[in-house]
TISEFI-931357 format. One record per residue: x negated, y negated, z of N, C-alpha, C, O in turn; residue number from 1. Coordinates in Angstrom, 2 decimals. Atoms other than C-alpha are relative to their C-alpha. Layout:
REM residues N
R     npx     npy     npz    capx    capy    capz     cpx     cpy     cpz     opx     opy     opz seq
R       X       Y       Z       X       Y       Z       X       Y       Z       X       Y       Z NUM
...
***
This chain:
REM residues 226
R     npx     npy     npz    capx    capy    capz     cpx     cpy     cpz     opx     opy     opz seq
R   -0.69   -1.56    0.33   59.04 -214.26  196.12    1.28   -0.57    0.14    1.71   -1.17    1.12   1
R   -1.37    0.28    0.24   62.48 -214.78  194.54    0.91    1.28   -0.50    0.48    1.99   -1.41   2
R   -1.06   -0.70    0.57   65.46 -212.58  193.98    0.38   -0.02   -1.66    0.86   -1.06   -2.11   3
R   -0.24    0.13    1.17   65.86 -211.59  190.28    1.45   -0.35   -0.57    1.58   -1.09   -1.54   4
R   -1.16    0.32    0.19   69.52 -211.70  190.17    0.32   -1.69   -0.05    0.51   -2.46   -0.99   5
R   -0.48    1.34   -0.79   70.29 -214.86  192.22   -0.98   -1.24   -0.17   -0.63   -2.43   -0.19   6
R    0.96    1.08   -0.13   67.03 -216.67  192.07   -0.43   -0.47    1.28   -1.31   -1.31    1.47   7
R    0.23    0.48   -1.26   67.15 -216.96  195.60   -1.41    0.11    0.47   -1.91    1.17    0.11   8
R    1.13    0.17   -0.42   63.79 -217.81  197.23    0.07    0.90    1.50    0.79    0.63    2.47   9
R   -0.14   -0.83   -1.22   63.30 -215.26  199.86   -1.40    0.11    0.97   -1.66    0.69    2.03  10
R    1.28   -0.04   -1.11   59.83 -216.01  200.97   -0.79   -1.08   -1.07   -0.85   -1.01   -2.30  11
R    0.95    0.94    0.37   57.42 -219.19  200.58   -0.67   -0.31    0.93   -0.30   -0.96    1.91  12
R    1.12    0.35   -1.26   54.11 -219.25  202.47   -0.98   -0.36   -0.46   -1.32    0.07   -1.56  13
R    1.03    0.79    0.64   51.27 -221.33  202.08   -1.04    0.45    1.25   -0.87    0.24    2.45  14
R    1.24    0.13   -0.46   47.75 -220.29  203.09   -1.19   -0.15   -0.56   -1.26   -0.19   -1.79  15
R    1.40    0.68    0.72   44.18 -221.22  202.49   -0.57    0.97   -0.94   -1.15    0.65   -1.97  16
R    0.63   -1.23    0.42   43.22 -217.54  201.62    1.25    1.11    0.22    1.91    1.29    1.24  17
R   -1.15   -0.96   -0.22   45.72 -214.75  200.70   -0.76    1.53   -0.43   -1.13    1.93   -1.53  18
R    0.69   -1.45    0.09   44.21 -211.08  201.59    1.70    0.71   -0.37    2.84    0.27   -0.24  19
R   -1.11   -0.95    0.30   46.47 -208.17  200.42    0.75    0.24    0.99    1.95    0.46    0.81  20
R   -1.12   -0.23   -0.95   47.53 -207.69  204.15    1.14   -0.78    0.62    2.09   -0.41    1.31  21
R   -0.67    1.08   -0.14   48.81 -211.35  204.23    1.29    0.14   -0.82    2.38   -0.20   -0.35  22
R   -0.97    0.00    0.95   50.90 -210.65  201.08    1.04    1.07    0.39    2.22    0.81    0.17  23
R   -0.91   -0.91   -0.70   52.49 -207.37  202.79    0.76   -0.51    1.03    1.92   -0.10    1.15  24
R   -0.61    0.18   -1.23   53.29 -209.10  206.01    1.31   -0.93   -0.66    2.48   -0.75   -0.36  25
R   -1.24    0.95    0.82   55.38 -211.94  203.63    0.85    1.00   -0.53    2.00    0.57   -0.60  26
R   -0.84   -1.19    0.82   56.99 -208.89  201.99    0.72    0.44    1.15    1.87   -0.01    1.22  27
R   -0.45   -0.57   -0.96   57.81 -207.14  204.99    1.12   -0.87    0.87    2.19   -0.43    1.28  28
R   -0.91    0.50   -0.79   59.30 -209.93  206.82    1.17   -0.67   -0.95    2.21   -1.13   -0.47  29
R   -1.08    0.49    0.99   61.31 -211.08  203.76    0.98    1.28   -0.10    2.17    1.02    0.06  30
R   -0.90   -1.55   -0.03   62.98 -207.33  203.53    0.53    0.11    1.32    1.60    0.72    1.33  31
R   -0.42   -0.23   -1.48   63.52 -207.40  207.51    1.45   -1.28   -0.16    2.42   -1.19    0.59  32
R   -1.31    0.50   -0.21   66.18 -210.36  206.43    0.81    0.26   -0.95    2.02    0.14   -0.74  33
R   -1.03   -0.19    1.10   67.48 -209.46  203.01    0.41    1.35   -0.59    1.26    1.66   -1.42  34
R   -0.01   -1.55    0.29   66.84 -205.70  203.00   -0.59    0.31   -1.15   -0.46   -0.41   -2.14  35
R    0.80   -0.77    1.22   64.70 -203.48  200.62    0.96   -0.34   -1.66    2.14   -0.31   -1.99  36
R   -0.68    0.24    1.33   65.06 -204.37  196.94   -0.28    1.34   -0.57   -0.90    2.14    0.14  37
R    0.03   -0.76    0.54   65.28 -201.79  194.21   -1.08    0.28   -0.50   -1.57    1.38   -0.77  38
R    1.62   -0.02    0.93   62.11 -202.78  192.61   -0.46   -1.35    0.52    0.23   -2.16    1.15  39
R    0.95    1.05   -0.25   59.24 -205.31  192.97   -0.40   -0.22   -1.30   -0.57    0.83   -1.91  40
R    0.65    0.51    1.07   57.96 -207.15  189.90   -1.57   -0.77    0.55   -1.50   -1.42    1.59  41
R    0.89    0.77   -0.29   54.54 -208.62  190.23   -0.95   -0.15   -0.91   -1.04    0.78   -1.71  42
R    1.35    0.01    1.00   51.38 -209.84  188.17   -1.08    1.07    0.73   -0.97    1.67    1.79  43
R    1.01   -1.05   -0.41   48.12 -207.72  188.24   -1.14   -0.77    1.04   -2.30   -0.43    0.86  44
R    0.62    0.26   -0.70   46.61 -209.73  191.02   -0.75    0.62    0.98   -0.09    1.50    1.53  45
R    0.87   -0.91   -1.08   43.86 -208.32  193.51    0.97    0.38    1.32    0.85    1.40    2.00  46
R   -0.82   -0.13   -1.57   46.40 -208.62  196.56    1.17    0.69   -0.52    1.64    1.22    0.49  47
R   -0.65   -0.64    0.56   48.98 -206.97  194.47   -0.05    1.30   -0.22    0.66    2.10    0.39  48
R    0.47   -1.43    0.27   47.56 -203.89  193.04   -1.49    0.22   -0.25   -2.25   -0.66   -0.66  49
R    1.15   -0.24   -0.15   44.51 -202.01  193.27   -0.35    1.11   -1.41   -1.34    1.83   -1.50  50
R    0.02   -0.52    1.22   45.08 -200.49  189.80   -1.40    0.23   -0.94   -1.95    1.21   -1.42  51
R    0.95    0.20    0.99   42.48 -201.85  187.87   -1.51    0.09    0.60   -2.50   -0.17   -0.07  52
R    1.37   -0.25   -0.58   39.56 -201.07  190.50    0.25    1.54    0.52    0.40    1.79    1.71  53
R    0.45   -1.42   -0.28   39.38 -197.22  190.38    1.26    0.93    0.65    1.20    2.04    1.19  54
R   -1.28   -0.68   -0.27   43.10 -196.51  191.04    0.37   -0.13    1.54    1.29    0.49    2.06  55
R   -0.57   -0.03   -1.83   43.31 -197.38  194.98    1.32   -0.96   -0.04    1.67   -1.71   -0.95  56
R   -1.29    1.04   -0.10   46.58 -199.15  196.30   -0.27   -0.72    1.08   -0.71   -0.22    2.11  57
R    0.03    0.98   -0.81   46.55 -202.21  198.01    1.17    0.35    1.19    1.90    1.34    1.26  58
R   -1.25   -0.47   -1.14   48.89 -202.56  201.26    1.38   -0.46   -0.58    2.30    0.18   -0.07  59
R   -1.67    0.14    0.58   52.29 -203.95  199.31   -0.10    1.21   -0.73    0.82    1.88   -0.27  60
R   -0.02   -1.50    0.64   51.64 -200.56  197.07    0.38    0.96    0.90    1.35    1.68    0.67  61
R   -0.07   -1.10   -1.10   51.39 -198.39  200.16    1.53   -0.36    0.57    2.28    0.61    0.61  62
R   -0.82    0.16   -0.35   54.34 -200.28  201.56    1.52    0.07   -0.91    2.63    0.25   -0.42  63
R   -1.08   -0.21    0.98   56.69 -200.15  198.53    0.20    1.71   -0.22    1.32    2.22   -0.23  64
R    0.20   -1.50    0.47   55.73 -196.34  197.71    0.65    0.72    1.46    1.52    1.59    1.44  65
R   -1.05   -0.57   -0.87   56.77 -195.65  201.37    1.39    0.04    0.47    1.97    0.68    1.35  66
R   -1.46    0.27   -0.08   60.01 -196.90  200.97    0.93    0.17   -1.11    2.01   -0.41   -1.23  67
R   -0.58   -0.17    1.36   60.96 -195.63  197.62    0.29   -1.27   -0.58    1.40   -1.46   -1.07  68
R   -0.69    1.07    0.75   60.84 -199.10  196.28   -1.07    0.05   -1.42   -2.29    0.17   -1.35  69
R    0.72   -0.12    1.19   59.82 -199.06  192.45   -0.73   -1.16   -0.17   -0.14   -2.23    0.00  70
R    0.79    1.13   -0.29   56.85 -201.34  192.19   -0.68   -0.11   -1.81   -1.49    0.67   -2.30  71
R    0.38    0.43    1.31   56.33 -202.93  188.48   -1.10   -0.96   -0.11   -1.20   -1.81    0.78  72
R    0.92    1.22    0.08   53.36 -205.09  187.20    0.30   -0.58   -1.45    0.48    0.12   -2.45  73
R    0.17    0.38    1.56   53.51 -207.34  184.23   -1.12    0.38   -0.69   -2.12    0.89   -0.19  74
R    1.53   -0.24    1.04   51.09 -207.02  181.10   -1.09   -1.04    0.37   -0.76   -2.21    0.60  75
R    0.99    0.87   -0.11   47.84 -208.56  181.64   -0.10   -1.08   -0.82    0.18   -0.97   -2.01  76
R   -0.28    1.70    0.90   47.69 -212.29  180.34    1.37   -0.05   -0.70    1.71   -0.37   -1.84  77
R   -1.18    0.50    0.92   50.97 -212.37  179.93    1.29   -0.22    1.06    2.22    0.55    1.29  78
R   -0.90    0.34   -0.73   52.85 -214.46  182.36    1.35   -0.33   -0.28    2.08   -0.79    0.60  79
R   -1.63    0.00   -0.11   56.36 -214.50  180.66    0.44    1.15    0.42    1.65    1.12    0.19  80
R   -0.91   -0.96   -0.21   57.35 -211.08  181.93    0.21   -0.43    1.52    1.11    0.15    2.12  81
R   -0.50    0.44   -1.38   57.28 -212.97  185.54    0.76   -1.31   -0.28    0.86   -1.96    0.76  82
R   -0.50    1.20    0.49   59.05 -216.03  183.81    0.86   -0.51    1.07    0.60   -1.69    1.32  83
R   -0.82    0.53   -1.14   61.64 -216.59  186.71   -0.38   -0.76    0.84    0.09   -1.89    0.99  84
R    0.56    0.08   -0.64   59.34 -216.67  189.23   -1.30   -1.46   -0.18   -1.65   -2.24    0.70  85
R    0.80    0.63    0.58   56.84 -218.70  187.13    0.79   -1.42   -0.38    0.16   -2.44   -0.69  86
R   -1.10    1.55    0.12   59.92 -221.63  186.68    0.19   -0.43    1.04    0.40   -1.63    1.19  87
R   -0.48    0.36   -1.32   60.58 -221.49  190.15   -1.27   -0.94    0.30   -1.16   -2.13    0.58  88
R    1.01    0.90   -0.21   56.75 -222.47  190.54    0.07   -1.27   -0.71    0.03   -2.25    0.03  89
R   -0.20    1.28    0.38   57.14 -225.28  188.06    1.07   -1.17    0.56    0.81   -2.37    0.58  90
R   -0.66    0.88   -0.74   60.27 -226.64  189.86   -0.45   -0.72    1.62    0.03   -1.73    2.13  91
R    0.55   -0.21   -1.20   58.38 -226.41  193.12   -1.05   -1.30    0.20   -1.12   -2.32    0.88  92
R    1.12    1.06   -0.07   55.35 -228.00  192.24    0.36   -1.55   -0.52   -0.30   -2.49   -0.07  93
R   -0.40    1.03    0.30   57.24 -230.83  190.37    0.51   -1.04    1.47    0.20   -2.21    1.70  94
R   -0.61    0.10   -1.52   58.82 -231.50  193.80   -1.11   -0.39    0.81   -1.08   -1.50    1.35  95
R    1.08    0.24   -0.94   55.80 -231.48  195.69   -0.71   -1.12   -0.60   -1.12   -1.93    0.22  96
R    0.56    1.14    0.22   54.30 -233.98  193.70    0.89   -1.44   -0.09    0.44   -2.44   -0.65  97
R   -0.59    1.30   -0.48   56.85 -236.67  194.61   -0.10    0.13    1.73    0.63   -0.64    2.36  98
R   -0.29    0.13   -1.26   56.23 -235.77  198.33   -1.26   -0.48    0.49   -2.23   -0.08   -0.13  99
R    1.05    0.21   -0.86   53.67 -237.34  200.79   -1.43    1.37   -0.31   -1.26    2.59   -0.21 100
R    0.95   -1.19    0.22   50.32 -235.32  199.98   -0.40    0.67    1.58   -0.93   -0.03    2.43 101
R    0.27   -0.72   -1.28   49.94 -232.71  203.04   -1.71    0.06    0.29   -2.50    0.11   -0.65 102
R    1.02    0.02   -0.21   46.88 -232.68  204.61   -0.55    1.34    0.88   -1.71    1.38    1.28 103
R   -0.06   -1.39   -0.84   47.14 -229.11  206.54    0.94    0.98   -0.59    1.96    0.67   -1.20 104
R   -0.45   -1.01    0.34   48.13 -225.94  205.81    1.61   -0.04    0.70    2.55    0.22   -0.05 105
R   -0.79    0.57   -0.88   50.76 -226.82  208.62    1.13   -0.70   -0.69    2.29   -0.32   -0.89 106
R   -0.90    0.94    0.94   52.16 -229.60  206.67    0.73    0.59   -1.27    1.89    0.45   -1.64 107
R   -0.29   -0.36    1.07   52.25 -228.02  203.84    1.14    1.11   -0.06    2.10    1.10   -0.84 108
R   -1.22   -1.03   -0.53   54.34 -224.94  205.25    1.59   -0.85   -0.32    2.56   -0.51   -1.00 109
R   -1.12    0.67   -0.42   56.79 -227.63  206.15    0.71   -0.65   -1.04    1.92   -0.89   -0.93 110
R   -0.56    0.56    1.29   57.41 -229.14  202.79    0.46    1.60   -0.54    1.68    1.79   -0.60 111
R   -0.41   -1.16    0.64   57.59 -225.51  201.31    1.56    0.69    0.40    2.39    1.22   -0.33 112
R   -1.27   -0.18   -0.72   60.41 -224.91  204.01    1.42   -0.56   -0.07    2.58   -0.16    0.03 113
R   -1.07    1.08    0.31   62.16 -227.81  203.38    0.78    0.37   -1.46    1.97    0.63   -1.64 114
R   -0.47   -0.43    1.16   62.13 -227.09  199.65    0.92    1.08   -0.31    1.91    0.95   -1.03 115
R   -0.64   -1.40   -0.10   63.34 -223.50  200.04    1.37   -0.28    0.51    2.22    0.24   -0.22 116
R   -1.40   -0.01   -0.24   66.72 -224.57  202.02    0.69   -0.93   -0.93    1.89   -0.75   -1.16 117
R   -0.47    1.26    1.16   67.31 -227.61  199.47    0.32    1.21   -1.09    1.51    1.39   -1.33 118
R    0.06   -0.65    1.42   66.69 -224.96  196.35    1.06    1.10    0.33    1.96    1.36   -0.47 119
R   -1.18   -1.35   -0.01   68.78 -221.82  197.98    1.34   -0.48    0.45    2.35    0.03   -0.04 120
R   -1.08    0.61   -0.56   71.26 -223.80  199.84    1.33   -1.38   -0.53    2.52   -1.57   -0.28 121
R   -0.84    1.14    0.29   72.22 -227.09  198.10   -0.24   -0.40   -1.42    0.56   -1.25   -1.80 122
R    0.24    0.42    1.16   70.91 -227.55  194.68    0.69    1.18   -0.75    0.35    2.36   -0.79 123
R   -0.29   -1.18    1.54   73.04 -225.88  191.77   -0.94    0.36   -0.83   -1.93   -0.33   -1.07 124
R    0.95   -0.57    1.09   71.37 -223.90  189.39    0.47    0.29   -1.10    1.26    1.23   -0.98 125
R   -0.63    0.30    1.43   72.38 -224.29  185.78   -0.13    1.50   -0.52    0.91    1.76   -1.11 126
R    0.05   -1.62    0.48   71.45 -220.24  184.75    0.93    0.40    1.04    0.96    1.63    0.98 127
R   -0.87   -0.41   -1.28   73.96 -219.80  187.92    1.52   -0.31   -0.27    2.42    0.08    0.47 128
R   -1.00    0.85    0.10   76.65 -221.63  186.51    0.75   -0.68    1.13    1.86   -0.61    1.65 129
R   -0.42    1.05   -1.08   76.34 -224.26  188.93    0.09    0.38    1.48    0.41   -0.46    2.33 130
R   -0.25   -0.47   -1.16   76.39 -222.10  191.89   -1.43   -0.13    0.69   -2.42   -0.20   -0.04 131
R    1.74   -0.29   -0.63   73.08 -221.98  194.52   -0.25    0.96   -0.10    0.70    1.70   -0.36 132
R    0.45   -1.23   -0.09   71.17 -219.20  194.62    0.39    0.71    1.28    0.30    1.94    1.36 133
R   -0.57   -0.76   -1.26   72.57 -218.50  198.19    1.62    0.63   -0.20    2.08    1.69    0.22 134
R   -1.21   -0.76    0.60   76.00 -218.11  196.65    0.26    0.99   -0.75    1.26    1.72   -0.69 135
R    0.13   -1.08    1.37   74.97 -215.95  193.57   -0.38    1.15    0.99    0.15    2.22    0.70 136
R    0.66   -1.04   -0.97   73.17 -213.76  196.55    0.94    0.74    0.51    1.04    1.97    0.43 137
R   -1.28   -0.77   -0.99   76.18 -213.10  198.65    1.03    0.54   -1.11    1.65    1.56   -0.83 138
R   -1.24   -0.42    0.68   78.67 -212.75  195.66   -0.40    1.57   -0.50    0.60    2.13   -0.96 139
R   -0.02   -1.40    0.52   77.38 -209.14  194.63   -0.69    0.98    1.04   -1.55    0.73    1.89 140
R    0.68   -0.96   -0.60   76.62 -206.02  195.95   -1.40    0.07    0.02   -1.73   -0.63   -0.94 141
R    1.50   -0.16   -0.14   72.82 -205.41  196.59   -0.55    1.05   -0.67    0.13    2.03   -0.38 142
R    0.53   -1.04    0.31   70.61 -202.93  194.66   -1.13    0.38    1.14   -1.69   -0.46    1.85 143
R    0.49   -0.64   -1.28   68.80 -200.64  197.12   -1.04    1.23   -0.71   -0.64    1.89   -1.67 144
R    1.08   -0.67    0.43   65.58 -198.57  196.45    0.59    1.43   -0.32    1.42    1.91    0.45 145
R   -0.85   -1.49    0.28   66.60 -194.94  194.70   -1.08    0.89   -0.24   -0.82    2.01   -0.66 146
R    1.20   -0.68    0.34   62.91 -193.76  194.38    0.05    0.88    1.40    0.63    0.63    2.45 147
R    0.64   -0.73   -1.34   61.49 -191.01  196.75   -1.35   -0.30    0.77   -2.47   -0.35    0.26 148
R    0.97    0.63   -0.94   59.52 -192.14  199.91   -1.22    0.85   -0.36   -0.90    2.03   -0.38 149
R    1.28   -0.63    0.06   56.01 -190.82  199.27   -1.01   -0.09    1.32   -0.96   -1.13    1.98 150
R    1.19    0.01   -1.19   53.10 -190.10  202.10   -0.56   -1.53   -0.06   -0.93   -2.18   -1.03 151
R    0.69    1.40   -0.01   51.92 -193.39  203.40   -1.43   -0.08   -0.16   -1.99   -1.16   -0.36 152
R    1.21   -0.03    0.32   48.49 -192.05  203.02   -0.53   -0.47   -0.87   -0.16   -0.17   -2.00 153
R    1.01    0.82    1.03   45.82 -194.29  201.33   -1.14    0.94   -0.57   -2.20    1.02    0.04 154
R    1.17   -0.62    0.14   43.74 -191.94  199.37   -0.52   -0.07   -1.30    0.12    0.07   -2.34 155
R    0.70    0.48    1.26   41.24 -192.74  196.96   -1.33    1.07    0.26   -1.69    1.46    1.37 156
R    1.25   -0.59    0.52   38.08 -190.74  195.46   -0.73   -0.77   -0.48   -0.19   -1.30   -1.45 157
R    1.02    0.50    0.77   35.01 -192.49  194.45   -1.29    0.83   -0.42   -1.57    1.85    0.20 158
R    1.47   -0.31    0.30   31.62 -191.71  192.85   -1.00   -1.46    0.16   -0.66   -2.56   -0.27 159
R    0.59    1.21   -0.30   28.91 -194.10  193.95   -1.44    0.32    0.00   -1.86    1.44   -0.28 160
R    1.67   -0.25   -0.34   25.08 -194.46  194.60   -0.27   -0.65    0.81    0.18   -1.79    0.89 161
R    0.46    0.84   -1.22   23.48 -195.40  197.56   -1.49   -1.04   -0.59   -2.43   -0.85   -1.36 162
R    1.03    1.13    0.81   21.43 -198.68  197.00   -1.27    0.20    0.88   -1.38    1.00    1.81 163
R    1.46   -0.17   -0.76   17.68 -199.24  198.13    0.22   -0.08    1.58   -0.39    0.65    2.36 164
R    0.34   -0.19   -1.36   18.66 -200.26  201.51    0.71    1.04    0.65    0.53    1.00    1.87 165
R   -0.35   -0.83   -0.65   20.73 -197.14  202.32    1.79   -0.27    0.53    2.49    0.13    1.46 166
R   -1.60    0.22   -0.28   24.32 -198.51  201.94    0.64    0.00   -1.44    0.10   -0.24   -2.52 167
R   -0.98    0.20    0.94   27.39 -198.32  199.87    1.13   -0.99    0.23    1.35   -1.36    1.38 168
R   -1.10    1.04   -0.43   30.15 -200.67  199.81    1.25    0.79   -0.20    1.26    1.74   -0.98 169
R   -1.40   -0.46    0.49   34.04 -199.84  199.92    1.05   -1.12    0.37    0.98   -1.52    1.54 170
R   -1.00    0.56   -0.24   36.98 -202.05  199.79    1.08    0.50    0.97    1.35    1.71    0.93 171
R   -1.32   -0.35   -0.72   40.04 -202.00  202.33    0.62   -1.35    0.20    0.10   -2.35    0.71 172
R   -1.18    1.05   -0.53   43.03 -204.24  202.58   -1.02   -1.26   -0.97   -1.03   -2.31   -0.33 173
R    0.60    1.19    0.53   40.81 -206.78  200.10   -0.91   -0.51    0.22   -1.23   -1.62   -0.20 174
R    1.19    0.71   -0.61   37.85 -207.06  201.88   -1.11    1.09   -0.21   -0.83    2.29   -0.19 175
R    0.82   -0.90    0.34   34.65 -205.53  201.12   -0.91    0.09    1.03   -1.45   -0.91    1.51 176
R    0.76   -0.40   -1.14   32.65 -203.32  203.87   -1.26    0.69   -0.54   -1.23    1.33   -1.59 177
R    0.83   -0.87    0.17   29.28 -201.91  204.01   -0.07    1.01    0.70    0.24    0.91    1.89 178
R    0.17   -1.05   -0.78   28.55 -198.46  204.91   -1.23    0.29    0.28   -2.00    0.42   -0.67 179
R    1.61   -0.31    0.18   25.19 -197.68  206.44    0.06    1.62   -0.21    0.98    2.28    0.29 180
R    0.38   -1.39    0.29   24.03 -194.17  205.30   -1.67    0.39    0.35   -2.00    1.52    0.72 181
R    1.43   -0.27   -0.59   20.12 -194.43  206.08   -0.92    0.03   -1.49   -0.69    0.74   -2.47 182
R    0.67   -0.07    1.13   17.26 -195.52  203.67   -0.44    1.39   -0.58   -0.53    1.48   -1.81 183
R    0.55   -1.26    0.67   16.02 -191.87  203.17    0.85    0.49   -1.29    0.50    1.25   -2.19 184
R   -1.25   -0.76    0.95   19.31 -191.28  201.13    0.01   -1.19   -1.45    0.87   -1.19   -2.33 185
R    0.17    1.40    0.93   18.38 -194.46  198.82    0.05    0.87   -1.24   -0.57    1.93   -1.29 186
R    0.03   -0.71    1.10   19.31 -193.44  195.25    0.96    1.26   -0.38    1.21    1.72   -1.49 187
R   -0.76   -1.46    0.07   21.56 -190.29  196.22    1.43   -0.44   -0.76    2.02   -1.49   -0.47 188
R   -1.11    0.18    0.55   24.48 -190.18  194.14    1.07    0.63    1.03    0.71    1.68    1.55 189
R   -1.07   -0.55   -0.99   27.80 -189.46  196.49    1.32   -0.09   -0.56    1.66   -0.74   -1.55 190
R   -1.56   -0.09    0.39   31.42 -188.66  196.34    0.28   -0.66    1.63   -0.32   -0.50    2.69 191
R   -0.52    0.69   -1.02   33.31 -190.73  198.64    1.59    0.24    0.20    2.37   -0.02   -0.71 192
R   -1.26   -0.57    0.16   36.54 -189.45  199.81    0.65   -0.78    1.21    0.22   -0.60    2.36 193
R   -0.61    1.05   -0.88   38.85 -192.17  201.62    1.58    0.38    0.21    2.33    0.40   -0.77 194
R   -1.43    0.22   -0.30   42.31 -191.73  203.39    0.16   -1.04    1.09   -0.56   -1.03    2.08 195
R   -0.18    1.26   -0.59   43.56 -194.87  204.89   -1.59   -0.36    0.53   -2.46   -0.40   -0.34 196
R    1.31    0.45   -0.84   40.35 -195.89  207.45   -0.65    1.44   -0.19   -1.87    1.29   -0.27 197
R    1.01   -1.22   -0.26   39.01 -192.08  207.43   -0.79    0.15   -1.12   -0.21    0.32   -2.18 198
R    1.04    0.14    0.78   35.82 -192.09  205.54   -0.77    1.12    0.18   -1.30    1.33    1.27 199
R    0.90   -0.79   -0.03   34.00 -189.25  204.55   -1.06    0.01   -1.19   -0.52    0.02   -2.29 200
R    0.69    0.08    1.17   30.68 -189.33  202.16   -0.95    1.08   -0.02   -1.83    1.38    0.79 201
R    1.18   -1.45    0.28   28.94 -186.23  200.68   -0.43   -0.31   -1.45    0.07   -0.99   -2.35 202
R    0.56   -0.04    1.31   26.55 -185.54  198.06    0.60    0.74   -1.16    1.38    1.64   -0.82 203
R   -0.30   -0.82    1.11   27.33 -184.09  194.82   -0.06    1.50   -0.02    0.58    2.20   -0.80 204
R    0.16   -1.47   -0.45   26.27 -180.67  196.19    0.69    0.07    1.30    0.13    0.82    2.10 205
R   -1.03    0.13   -0.80   28.98 -181.26  198.68   -0.79    0.02    1.50   -0.16    0.55    2.41 206
R    0.67    0.26   -1.17   26.40 -181.96  201.61    0.68   -1.21    0.82    0.48   -2.34    0.39 207
R   -0.38    1.33   -0.76   28.28 -184.31  204.37   -1.15   -0.98    0.61   -1.77   -0.78    1.65 208
R    0.96    1.03   -1.16   26.05 -187.44  205.25    0.73   -0.73    0.87    0.14   -0.89    1.93 209
R   -0.45    0.46   -0.91   28.42 -189.18  206.98    1.74    0.01    0.02    2.38   -0.05   -1.03 210
R   -1.29    0.12   -0.34   32.02 -189.23  208.53    0.60   -1.06    0.97    0.17   -0.99    2.12 211
R    0.06    0.77   -0.85   33.65 -192.22  210.03    1.56   -0.80   -0.27    2.24   -0.78   -1.30 212
R   -1.81    0.84   -0.07   37.24 -194.40  210.86   -0.72   -1.24   -0.29   -1.45   -1.65    0.62 213
R    0.10    1.12    0.28   36.48 -197.45  209.17    0.40   -1.29    0.85    1.59   -1.54    1.07 214
R   -0.70    1.12   -1.08   36.62 -200.60  211.54    0.30   -1.50   -0.83   -0.62   -2.29   -1.03 215
R   -0.27    1.06    0.78   38.46 -203.41  209.51   -0.67   -1.28    0.38   -0.89   -2.17   -0.44 216
R    0.35    1.52   -0.69   37.16 -206.27  211.70   -1.62    0.06   -0.48   -2.05   -1.09   -0.54 217
R    0.75    0.38    0.24   33.70 -205.54  210.61   -0.59    0.28   -1.27   -0.34    1.32   -1.88 218
R    0.34   -0.33    1.36   31.77 -206.07  207.42   -0.98    1.20   -0.08   -0.84    1.99   -1.01 219
R    0.93   -1.25    0.26   28.83 -203.42  208.03    0.65    0.78    1.11    1.10    0.38    2.18 220
R   -0.24   -1.27   -1.02   29.67 -199.97  209.57   -1.47    0.45    0.05   -2.07    0.88   -0.93 221
R    1.02   -0.83   -0.46   26.65 -198.82  211.33   -0.01    1.38    0.05    1.08    1.95    0.10 222
R    0.13   -1.45   -0.40   25.30 -195.24  211.76    0.15   -0.28    1.65   -0.05   -1.29    2.34 223
R   -0.01   -0.17   -1.57   25.91 -193.99  215.30   -1.45   -0.18    0.27   -2.28    0.15   -0.58 224
R    1.21   -0.48   -0.82   22.87 -194.25  217.70   -0.16    1.56   -0.01    0.77    2.36    0.07 225
R    0.13   -1.49   -0.57   21.20 -190.92  218.15    0.27    0.14    1.39    0.19    1.24    1.92 226
***
C-alpha cells in the first residue's frame, strides 16, 4: 500500500495466502500509524471488494464505510488505473531479484521491511523532485475522510436453492461455508438474509427454515440436535 501523493509505502506484508480479513488487518495497522486517508483505490480482487459477487461487502469495505473513507476501484482489466502502486511493485521485484532467494515467509517479510525502509527514507524519487517519500509525506497537510460513516452491519440478501444434500453455501470474509438445512428441503428455493454473522434462511413463501449465528472457524454449520 502506498500514499498517492508522496509514494510513501505505508504497508508491505507477505503471506502465503491473503484472505479479506488479512487485508483489512494490514490496512488498519497502517492507518494506526499514518492516519485514515480521504480515499482508497484498489483493483477488483476478491479480497478488496464483494461487488462482483451479488453486492456483498468484504472486511476492507466495511472498515472504509464505517470510517467515512471513500473506496474506489479500478476498471476491470485496466491496471493503469493503479499505475503508481504497479510501478512500485516493479521496483520492488527488481530489487528482490538481486537478493538471496528467501525460503520462508518470514525471510521474505524481512526483505520487504528492509526495502521499505530504504525506499521510504533513503532512495530519492525522481517524481518527487529527488526527495524521499518520507520527506514528501511530511511536507504537506494530510487529506482526511470526508464521507459520512455508515452502519457497520454487513447486510446481504441472496436467492439460492438447497442442494440434494440439504445444504446451501455462503461466503464470509472470503471463506466459503456450508449451512445444513436437511435433505427433506432438497430442491427448495430459499431467501438468505445475512447481517454480519447472523443468518436467516426462509422459503419464498416466508417460512423460516433456519436461523443461526455463523461460526467462521467451521466450514460446515450443522443443524442443532433435537
